[in-house]
C-alpha positions in Angstrom: 13.0 -31.7 25.4 9.2 -32.5 24.6 7.8 -31.3 20.7 5.6 -27.6 21.5 3.1 -27.0 19.3 2.4 -23.5 17.6 -0.4 -22.6 16.4 -0.8 -21.0 12.7 -3.3 -18.2 12.5 -3.5 -15.2 10.6 -2.5 -12.6 11.3 -3.5 -8.7 10.6 -4.2 -7.3 7.7 -5.4 -4.5 8.1 -8.4 -5.7 5.9 -11.2 -3.4 7.6 -13.3 -6.1 7.0 -12.9 -7.0 3.5 -13.7 -10.7 2.9 -10.0 -12.9 3.1 -9.4 -16.1 1.5 -7.1 -18.8 2.1 -6.2 -19.7 -1.4 -3.7 -22.7 -0.6 -1.4 -24.4 1.1 2.3 -23.7 -0.1 3.2 -26.9 2.1 1.7 -30.6 3.4 1.1 -32.3 6.7 4.2 -33.7 8.2 6.3 -30.9 5.4 9.7 -30.1 7.5 9.2 -26.2 7.5 12.0 -23.5 8.4 11.1 -20.5 9.6 10.6 -18.3 6.8 9.5 -20.5 4.5 6.8 -19.5 2.7 3.7 -21.5 4.0 0.1 -20.6 2.8 -1.4 -18.5 0.4 -4.3 -15.6 0.8 -6.1 -13.6 -1.5 -8.1 -10.2 -0.3 -9.6 -7.6 -2.5 -6.5 -5.2 -2.9 -3.6 -8.2 -3.3 -2.4 -12.1 -3.1 0.2 -12.2 0.2 2.1 -15.5 1.2 2.7 -15.8 4.5 5.9 -17.3 6.2 6.4 -19.5 8.7 7.3 -18.0 12.3 9.0 -21.1 13.5 10.5 -24.5 12.1 9.7 -27.9 12.4 6.8 -30.3 11.4 3.8 -28.7 10.0 1.9 -31.1 12.5 -2.0 -30.1 11.6 -3.9 -28.1 8.4 -7.1 -27.1 10.5 -8.6 -25.0 7.3 -7.9 -26.0 3.5 -9.1 -23.2 2.3 -12.0 -20.7 1.7 -12.9 -18.2 3.5 -11.1 -16.9 6.7 -10.9 -13.6 9.4 -7.7 -12.2 11.0 -7.1 -14.3 14.3 -8.6 -17.5 12.9 -6.1 -20.9 13.5 -5.5 -22.2 10.4 -2.7 -25.0 11.6 0.2 -25.9 13.7 3.7 -26.7 13.5 5.0 -29.0 16.1 8.6 -27.4 16.9 
């Protein structure tokens, strides 16, 4: 069965247009990721939020390493 590439996107934070910054990844490319593992951290005006992996696999690619992002942006891929 072939691997399936799963997109990692920033989910809705209800930030109402305020700036959101991807501050750091907690995993690196080629790391094994389990569903529920802490994956990356974002900061908004109100809070720092850690996002968890929604699927298990290998972190295949990081597209946005850090910087300003918005809801729905493609951040990377997991090969499930």
